[in-house]
N, C-alpha and C positions, 0 to 999 in steps of 0.2 A: 504493500500499500504506499510505502515511501515514495516509490516512483510516480504513482498517480497523484499523490499530494503535491510533489514537485511539479508535475505537469500542470496541475490546476493553477499553481503559482505562475508558471510560465504563460498560461493563457491570460492571466491578469496583466502581465506585462506586454504580451504581443497584441492584445486587443485595445491598447491605448490608441487614441486617434492618430498620433504621429506614426507609431509602428504599423498600424493598419494601413496607413497611406503608403509606407514603404513596401508593404506586401503587395498592394494593388499595382504600384509602379513596377515592381519586380516581375509580377506575372504578365503584365502587358508587354513590358520590354522583352521578356523571355519568349513569349509567344510570337511577337513580331520578328525578333531576331532568328528564332527557330525556323520560321517560314522561309527566310532567305537562304538559298543553297550556299554552303560553305562557311557561313558565319554562325558559329555555334555558341553553346553556353560558356565554354572556356574562354573564348575570345571576348564575349560580352563582359564576363566578370573582370577579365584582365583590363579591358578598356575603362571599366568603371572604377577600378582600384584607385587611381589618382583623385577621382571626384569624391571618394568617400573619406579622404584624409580628415576632414573636419566634422564628419558625422560621429554620432555615438556608436560604438561597436555593436550594440544590440540591434539598432536600426539598420546598420550596414549589412550584417549577416542575415537579417530577415529579408532584405532586398535581394541578396545574393541567392538565398534559398528559393525565392519566387522566380528569379531568373532561371535557375537550374530546372525546376519543375516545368515552368512555362515553355522553355526552349525544347524540352523533349516532346511536349505536345505539339508545338509549332513545327517540329521536324516531321511529325507524322502527317501533317496537313499536306505538305508538298509531296510526300511519299505517295499519298493516296490520290491526290488530284493530278500531279504532273509527273509521277514516277521519278522524282528528284528528291532524295532524302536530305533534309537540312542537317540532320544529326546521324552519326553512324549507328546509333541505337535504334533508329527508325528505318534502317535499310530493309529488314525483313518485312515490315509493313507494306512496302511497295509490291511485294510478290502477289498479294491477294487484294490489297486496297485499290491499286490502280486498275486492274481488271474489273472490280466492282464499279469504279467510276465510269469506265468505258461502257459498262452495261446500264448506265443511268442510275447507279446506286451509290454515288459519291456521298450524299448526305447520310446514308445509312452507315457507310464505312467511317465517316467522321464521327457520327454519334457513338458508334461502337468503340472507337478509339478514345473519345472523351470519357465515356463511362468506364472503360477499361483503365484509363489513367487514374480515374477517381478511386475505383475499387482496389486496384493494385497499390496505389500510394497509401490508401487508408490502412490496408492490411500490413503493408510494409512498415509504415510508421508505427503502428501498434507493436509490431515484432521488434522494432528498434527500441521502443520503451521497455518491452518485456525481456528481450533476449540479448541485449547489447553485451553484457558481461560474458555469457556463454559463447556467443559468436566471436568475440575477441579472443577467447581461449582457443577456439577451433582454428582461427586464422593464424595464430601464433604457432600451432603445432604442425601446419601444413608445410611440407618441404619442396624442394626443386622437382624431385621425381613426380610428385602429385600434380604440380603446376604443369609440367610437360604433358603428362597423361590427360589432363583436363583439356589442354589446347589441341592435342591430337584427336581427342574425341570430337571437339568442335570441327576440326578439319574434315574428319571422316563423315560426320553427320551431315554437314552442309553439302558436301559433294555427292552424297548418296541419294538425296531426295530432290535435288534441283536438276534442271536441264533434261534433255531428251535421252541422255545416256550418262553413265558413270564416267566413261572415258572423257567426255567433254567436260564433266564437272572437275575431274582431276587435272585436265589440261588447263582449265581456268585457274585452279588453285596454284599450279606451278607458275603461271604468269604472275599472280600476286606475290608468291614467295620470292620470285626473281626481283620484282620491283622492290620488295622489302629488303633485299640484300644490298641495294645501292647505298653507298656511303663508306664510312670508315669502320673496320672491324673493331669492336669495342675492346677486345682483348689484345690484339696485336698492333692496332693503329694503321694497318695497311688498307689501301683503298680498294674497294670492290665495285666493279661495273660503273665506274665514274668517268671512264674514257679520258682521264687526265683533266677533268673539269673540277675546279675548286668549288664551283657552285653546287656540285652534287656530292661533295664530301660529307655534308651533314645529312644526306639522304633526302628522300622526297617526302614531304609532309603527308600524313594520311588524309587530311582534309583536301589537299590538291588532288590526290588519287581518287578519292570517293566522288568528289565533284566532277572530275574529268570523265570517269567511267559512266557515271549516272547522268549528270546534267548535260555535259558536252556531247557524249556519246548518243544520248537519246535525242538531243536537238538535231544533230547531224543526221541521225537515222530518219527522223521525221521529215527533215528538209529533203533528203534524198528520195523520199516516197510521197511527198506532198501533192504532186500532180496526179498520183494514182489513187488517192483516197478522197472521199467526199469532203467538201469544205463545210458541211453542215455541223453546227455545235453539237457536242454530245449532250443528251438530255440529263437534267439534274436529278429528277426523281423526287420521291416523298422525303420530307425532312425529318421524319422520326422513325424509330425502330418499331417494326411490327411484332406481333406476338411470336411468330415463328423465328424471327431474328433474336429476340430475347431468349427464347427457349434454346437456341443453338449457341448463344454467347455466354450464358451465365456460368457454365461449368469452366470454359477457358478463362473467364474473369477471375474465378476463384483459384484455379490451378496455377495461373501464371505467377502470382506473388510468392508462392512457395518454391518456384524455380528461380525467380529473380533475386530474392532477398539474400540467399546464401552466396550466390555467385557475385553479387554486388559487394558483398562484405569481404571477399578474398581478392588478392591482387592477381586476377586471372583474366583481365580484359573488360571489367566493368559490365555494361549492359549488352555487349555484342554477343558473347557466348550464350547467356541464358535466353535471349530472344530467338536465337537459332534453334536451341534445344526445345523451346516452347513451341515453335513452329512445327518441328519434327514430331513432337508429342501430339499435337492437335491433329496432325495429318495422320498419324498411326491410329488414334482413337476415334476419328470421325467415321460416321456411317455414310458419309457422302464424299468419299475420297475422289470420285470423278469430278467434283467441283473444284478441287485444289488446282491452282494454276489458272483458273477461269474466274475467280472471285468468290472464294469461300470466306464467309464472315468470321469463322473460327480463326482463320489465319490472320485476321486483324485484331480480334478481341484478345487472344492469348498473348501474343508478343507485346502488345501495348500495355497490358496489365503487368507483364513481366518487367518491361523496361522501367515502369514507374516504381515498382517495388525494388528493383536493383538500385535505384537512386537512394532509397532509404538505407539499403545495405551499405552503399558507398559511404554515406555519412556516418554509419556506425563505425566502420574502420577508422575513418579520419578522426572522429571525436574521441574514441576510446584508445586507439593506438598511435594516432598521429600519422597513419599510413594511408596516403592517397592512392586510390585504385583506378582513378580516371583523371583525365587532363583537367576537368573542372574541379575535381577535389584537390588536385595539386595547386591550382590557382587560389582556391579558397584557403588552403593551408598557408600559402604566402600571405594571404590577407590577415589570417590569425597572427602570423609572425609580425606583420606590419603594425599591429596593435600591441605587440609585446606579449601575446598569449601563445602558449605552446600546447597544442592538442596532445592528449595522452591519458593514461590511466587517472592522473590526478586532476584533469580538467573539470570533472564533475564535482570535485571538492572545492577547487580554487575559484571556479567561474560558474557556479551552479546556476545563478540567475540567467546568465547569458545563454548557457546550453539549453535550459528548459524552455526559455523564450524562443530559441531557434527551433526546437523540436515542435513546440506548439504552433509556430508559424507555418510549419509544414502542413498541418491539418487545415489551417486557414487558407494556405495557397491552393490546396486541393479543391476546397469548396469554391474558391474564386474562379478557378479554372473551369469547373463544371458549370457554374452559373453563367460565366461569360462565354464560354465556347460552345456549349450544347445549343443554345438558341441561335448561335451564329453559324451552325453547320451548313444550312442552306446558302448563307451569304458567301462562305468560303467556296462552296461548290459551284457558285456562279462564275468562278474563275475559268471554268471550262468553256464558258460562252465567249471568252476573248478569242478572236481569230488566231489560229495557230501560228502564222508567221510572226504576229506581234508578241504572242505569248512566249514562243521559244527564243525570239530575239531578246526579250527581257530576261529570260533565264540565262542566256549566254552572257548578258551584261552583268547580272548579279553574281554569276559564277566566276567571271573574271575579277570582279571587285573582291570577292571573298578569297580567291586564290592569291591575289596581289597583297591583300591585307595580312596574309600569314607572315610574310617576312619583308614585304616592301621591295621585292626583287623582281625585275622584269623576267629573269630566267624562269621563275615559277609560272608565268603566263605561257612561255613557250612549252615548258613541260606539261602544262595543263592541256594544251591543244594537241600535243603529240600523244599523250595517253588518251585524250578524247577520240582521236583517230583509231587508236587501238580498241577502244570501246565500240566504235562503229564496226570495225572488222569482226570483233567478237560477236556482235549481233548478227552480222551478215552470215557467219558460219555456224551459228547456233550454239555458241558457248555462253553459258550463264555468267553474268557479270558478278553475282554475289560471292562465289568462292574466291574470285580474284581480290575483292575487297577484304575478305577474311584473311587471305594470305598476307596482305600488306599490313593489316592491323596486328595480327597475332604472330606472324612469321618471326620478326626480330625478338619478341618476348619468348617464343618457344625455343629459338636457338640459344638464347641466353640461359634459360632454365635447363636445357639439355646439356650445355657445357658445364654448368654448375653441378648438376647431378653426376656427370662423369668425372669431374674433378674430385668430388667427395669420395667417389668409389675408386679412385686411382685408375680410371679408364675402363673399368669393368662394366660390361653391359648389364650385369645383374643389379647394378646400382639404380637402374630405371624401374625395377619391380621389387624393391626391397621394403615397401610399405603396404599395409592392407588396402588403403584407398587406391593406390596406383594399380594393384592387382585386379581390384573390382572394376576399375575403369577400363583396363585392357581387356577384360572379359567381355564387357559391353561392346567394345570396338570390334572384337572378333565376332561377336554375335551379329552386329550390324553388317559386317562384310560377308559372313558365311550364310546367313539366313536366306537371302534371295537365291543363292546357289542351291541350297537344300530344298527350298520350295519349288524350284524348277525341276530338280531331279525327281522329287516325289510326286509331282503333279501327274495325274492320270492322263494317259493319251486319249485324245478324242475318239469316240467310237466311230469306226469306218461307215461311211454313208452307204446305204444299200441302194443299188440300182433298181428303181421301181419298175422300169421297163422289162428287166430280166425276170422279175417276179411275176409280172403279168403274162409273160411268155410261157 
């Protein structure tokens, strides 16, 4: 009851007029920035850091929390309507959300995403209040072999369920892993795939790659086929969820947080891995597997609830361990240090008022997001009525601005359009884009954890399977790879057709 009593005190602080205003500003800014391709929560918080020097720390962090939650919802908006994720956490949403929009169900997809964010964030934040100490102990006990196994599971899962074939999925993954290798080797300092360019020695930012493959590649693909498709706008559809939509969505809404929260709390990729696993889970459990890839609402509801809950898990690790598991958490950690506050086990004792006001503001931000964005679903869906030449020209403009803002280097713009052409070629030859983005995001981290695990075991391969968690994960990986083969071998051959003319004869 001590936690809930402290939470009530936190609500008393967060609901003051000034702090409530900061929460509203944060949610609006986060949603707006999340809609813009390539400009995510981490960049928004970083840009606002100098502005908050004169603010009270409690108000500043309430605003940052609103930006974090709002940007994740805003990223799903462009994923659904334009197939252009504003955040890497909303990459999976595009798989089913964009086909729903093209079928005239953009409003339903946005409503499912908004409610999914609310439910996932609500459950995730409650878990933060109840389980923060236990999750902190779990995160401390996980080692390099477990991290590598988790990332390998994400690679195998995403390449097994996407695309027309597994070979194309693994080819796309290899492209992403190759892009992720560009830069300096962290251990030896040697250049890899930089072609002697100093501009590439720091590697290619994930934001640039994601925006290039999705926004630029999609825009070029549409431009190449614009004359072959009808210029009529895609119908918007009804603005609210029907009874069947709710019946299909409520289980993914509830399942998602219990996938997202644990993964968000451990340094294994933030919201990317659990959203992929949530999508795989919903596809496996759904009774309408034939709809997946064509606009299944479960593929929107589950990953969105998962992403929202993973944000709560991310804040759990940052507040209790001082361990940032995402770029946004890293920037928020810098913000804490800017105020002379060090997150960690003693934070709840030394800065109790600040921490519980921040946690209470998460509940407030969720309510604000639902109240503001659910009625606006049909308004956002009307973006589809903009003529496609203007719409995709605007996407290219904002994508270029977002890529340039990453480092202020013109080379990033050149890289953006080169990788965009690669995205166009991948669409042309049927390679799914998502595994490539996964390879770029998780490839360097997986390499680092692999090397660390091998160093601990003096180069022995057994060092990768010397923990119970890693063994369990590798068993799951083998099952994912072997199950389709077993199912194909055990499938009964079709009964030979009988020639009816011979029978009649």
